VOPAGU-2260 file (C-alpha; in pm, 1 decimal, decimal comma):
REM VOPAGU-2260
SITE   aa  ch    i         X         Y         Z
SITE  MET   A    0    5167,3    3925,9   -5683,5
SITE  SER   A    1    5393,0    4207,6   -5797,8
SITE  LEU   A    2    5501,9    4239,8   -6158,9
SITE  LEU   A    3    5862,7    4167,5   -6060,0
SITE  ALA   A    4    5767,8    3840,3   -5892,6
SITE  ALA   A    5    5558,7    3718,1   -6187,1
SITE  PRO   A    6    5728,4    3444,7   -6389,6
SITE  LEU   A    7    5810,5    3519,6   -6752,5
SITE  ALA   A    8    5627,0    3328,9   -7022,2
SITE  THR   A    9    5832,2    3047,9   -7172,4
SITE  SER   A   10    5820,6    3205,5   -7518,3
SITE  VAL   A   11    6027,6    3511,5   -7425,1
SITE  GLN   A   12    6364,9    3580,4   -7273,4
SITE  LEU   A   13    6515,4    3895,4   -7123,5
SITE  THR   A   14    6769,8    4079,5   -7331,6
SITE  ILE   A   15    6972,9    4351,2   -7160,6
SITE  VAL   A   16    7103,8    4627,4   -7382,8
SITE  SER   A   17    7270,5    4940,4   -7246,9
SITE  ARG   A   18    7102,3    4927,2   -6906,0
SITE  GLU   A   19    6758,3    4883,8   -7070,3
SITE  THR   A   20    6559,7    4565,3   -7035,8
SITE  ARG   A   21    6330,2    4453,2   -7311,8
SITE  LEU   A   22    6154,8    4131,5   -7403,1
SITE  ALA   A   23    6272,6    3952,3   -7716,7
SITE  PRO   A   24    6116,0    3651,3   -7883,7
SITE  LYS   A   25    6291,6    3328,7   -7783,3
SITE  ASN   A   26    6341,7    3227,7   -8148,0
SITE  GLN   A   27    6541,4    3545,2   -8218,5
SITE  LYS   A   28    6918,6    3487,3   -8243,8
SITE  PRO   A   29    7091,2    3795,1   -8098,4
SITE  PHE   A   30    7424,9    3613,0   -8100,3
SITE  LYS   A   31    7437,5    3578,2   -8479,9
SITE  ARG   A   32    7556,8    3932,8   -8549,5
SITE  GLN   A   33    7811,3    3908,9   -8269,5
SITE  LEU   A   34    7950,4    3580,9   -8402,4
SITE  GLN   A   35    7984,0    3740,3   -8746,7
SITE  ARG   A   36    8192,0    4020,6   -8589,1
SITE  ILE   A   37    8424,5    3767,9   -8425,6
SITE  ARG   A   38    8460,3    3563,8   -8743,9
SITE  ARG   A   39    8542,7    3872,1   -8950,7
SITE  ILE   A   40    8818,0    3980,0   -8712,1
SITE  CYS   A   41    8965,5    3633,9   -8648,5
SITE  ARG   A   42    8966,8    3522,3   -9011,4
SITE  ALA   A   43    9171,3    3829,1   -9104,4
SITE  LEU   A   44    9459,9    3689,9   -8896,3
SITE  ALA   A   45    9714,8    3454,5   -9058,1
SITE  ASP   A   46    9669,4    3076,5   -9030,3
SITE  THR   A   47    9344,7    3098,8   -8834,2
SITE  THR   A   48    9095,8    2813,3   -8830,9
SITE  GLU   A   49    8755,7    2784,3   -8667,1
SITE  LYS   A   50    8631,1    2466,3   -8501,9
SITE  LEU   A   51    8360,7    2381,1   -8251,8
SITE  SER   A   52    8510,3    2327,5   -7908,9
SITE  HIS   A   53    8292,9    2264,8   -7604,9
SITE  GLY   A   54    7992,0    2339,3   -7825,3
SITE  GLU   A   55    8101,9    2691,3   -7920,7
SITE  PRO   A   56    8289,7    2837,6   -8222,1
SITE  THR   A   57    8657,7    2856,0   -8125,6
SITE  PHE   A   58    8946,2    3011,9   -8316,9
SITE  PHE   A   59    9287,8    2850,5   -8343,7
SITE  THR   A   60    9631,6    2921,1   -8480,6
SITE  LYS   A   61    9878,1    2637,5   -8534,4
SITE  GLN   A   62   10000,8    2719,3   -8182,6
SITE  GLY   A   63    9666,1    2695,8   -8002,3
SITE  VAL   A   64    9337,6    2865,1   -7909,5
SITE  PHE   A   65    9326,0    3244,6   -7910,6
SITE  ALA   A   66    8950,0    3316,6   -7903,9
SITE  MET   A   67    8636,1    3135,3   -7789,3
SITE  PHE   A   68    8288,9    3260,5   -7869,1
SITE  ALA   A   69    8045,7    3221,5   -7577,9
SITE  ASN   A   70    7671,6    3238,7   -7640,9
SITE  ASP   A   71    7514,8    3282,0   -7298,0
SITE  HIS   A   72    7737,6    3004,3   -7163,5
SITE  HIS   A   73    7552,7    2827,4   -6880,9
SITE  ARG   A   74    7300,1    3114,2   -6896,2
SITE  ASP   A   75    7551,7    3365,8   -6761,4
SITE  GLY   A   76    7384,8    3649,2   -6956,5
SITE  HIS   A   77    7685,5    3723,0   -7179,6
SITE  VAL   A   78    7713,2    3694,8   -7554,3
SITE  GLY   A   79    8085,9    3728,3   -7546,4
SITE  VAL   A   80    8428,9    3622,7   -7649,0
SITE  TRP   A   81    8692,9    3474,8   -7419,3
SITE  LEU   A   82    9054,6    3570,6   -7487,0
SITE  PRO   A   83    9389,4    3497,2   -7324,6
SITE  ALA   A   84    9549,8    3807,3   -7176,3
SITE  PRO   A   85    9890,4    3895,2   -7032,8
SITE  PRO   A   86    9926,8    3878,9   -6653,0
SITE  GLY   A   87    9738,3    4155,9   -6473,4
SITE  VAL   A   88    9531,1    4265,7   -6771,8
SITE  GLN   A   89    9218,8    4071,9   -6670,9
SITE  GLU   A   90    9196,6    4245,4   -6334,2
SITE  ALA   A   91    9272,7    4589,1   -6479,2
SITE  LEU   A   92    9005,9    4562,8   -6748,7
SITE  ILE   A   93    8738,4    4433,2   -6512,0
SITE  GLU   A   94    8816,2    4713,6   -6268,7
SITE  GLU   A   95    8809,7    4969,8   -6552,0
SITE  ASP   A   96    8471,3    4863,9   -6692,9
SITE  PRO   A   97    8288,8    4568,9   -6533,8
SITE  SER   A   98    7991,4    4618,1   -6767,6
SITE  VAL   A   99    8211,8    4515,0   -7062,5
SITE  TYR   A  100    8477,9    4285,0   -6915,1
SITE  TYR   A  101    8431,4    3981,3   -6694,2
SITE  ARG   A  102    8613,9    3675,5   -6564,2
SITE  PRO   A  103    8492,6    3380,4   -6773,0
SITE  PRO   A  104    8438,2    3035,6   -6621,9
SITE  TYR   A  105    8704,6    2766,4   -6665,4
SITE  VAL   A  106    8972,5    2983,3   -6830,2
SITE  GLY   A  107    8930,9    3293,3   -6613,1
SITE  SER   A  108    9156,9    3143,8   -6345,9
SITE  SER   A  109    9434,0    3135,2   -6610,4
SITE  GLY   A  110    9399,5    3508,7   -6677,6
SITE  TRP   A  111    9164,3    3495,6   -6975,3
SITE  ILE   A  112    8923,9    3784,8   -7014,7
SITE  GLY   A  113    8557,3    3774,1   -7112,9
SITE  ILE   A  114    8423,3    4057,5   -7325,9
SITE  ASP   A  115    8050,0    4129,4   -7350,0
SITE  LEU   A  116    8022,6    4182,4   -7726,5
SITE  PRO   A  117    7718,3    4412,4   -7746,0
SITE  ARG   A  118    7900,5    4657,3   -7518,2
SITE  ILE   A  119    8230,3    4700,0   -7707,8
SITE  HIS   A  120    8315,0    4885,6   -8029,1
SITE  ASP   A  121    8482,5    4707,2   -8320,0
SITE  ASP   A  122    8814,0    4894,6   -8287,8
SITE  ALA   A  123    8862,8    4795,3   -7924,2
SITE  LEU   A  124    8745,1    4439,2   -7991,1
SITE  THR   A  125    8985,9    4404,7   -8284,0
SITE  GLY   A  126    9272,4    4525,0   -8065,0
SITE  HIS   A  127    9193,2    4271,4   -7792,9
SITE  ILE   A  128    9164,9    3983,0   -8040,4
SITE  ARG   A  129    9489,9    4076,5   -8215,9
SITE  GLU   A  130    9667,3    4094,1   -7879,6
SITE  ALA   A  131    9532,6    3749,9   -7782,4
SITE  TYR   A  132    9648,3    3608,6   -8116,3
SITE  ARG   A  133    9994,4    3763,1   -8075,5
SITE  LEU   A  134   10016,9    3631,5   -7719,9
SITE  ILE   A  135    9943,0    3271,2   -7820,9
SITE  VAL   A  136   10164,8    3274,3   -8129,2
SITE  SER   A  137   10462,1    3428,2   -7947,6
SITE  LYS   A  138   10416,9    3216,7   -7632,5
SITE  LYS   A  139   10418,6    2888,9   -7824,3
SITE  GLN   A  140   10705,4    2993,6   -8051,2
SITE  GLY   A  141   10911,0    3086,3   -7744,7
SITE  GLN   A  142   10850,1    2741,7   -7594,3
SITE  LYS   A  143   10978,1    2571,7   -7910,6
SITE  ARG   A  144   11305,8    2766,4   -7894,1
SITE  ALA   A  145   11369,0    2681,9   -7528,6
């Protein structure tokens, strides 16, 4: 049996970091630091609350959801955040860098973008989250005026 065909022991999981594969103990929580990043950015925005939604930390304004944390959702391999995006942005970002951006399940068909958190710098992440926040706040406020 080749090494690649051998099953992994149940006490370890694969963690992919910058095109390197290494084994990490299963009890390690690689998502914790990433969730702290998301919380720091989201809580800096006005009238933001955090609640569990679909089993994951989700960030709301009074107008609706603007960010959903995703910890290896359905074992997709991503510790990420899902954000609403303006039309066309999802496709452009995925085409630009598919190692960072992806189409998340459920909300991807509505144009939301998935961002693989270990692969993005804080400045870019902050910009994406602020844009998602602005999009939801302005979209809902525009609907109230109509």
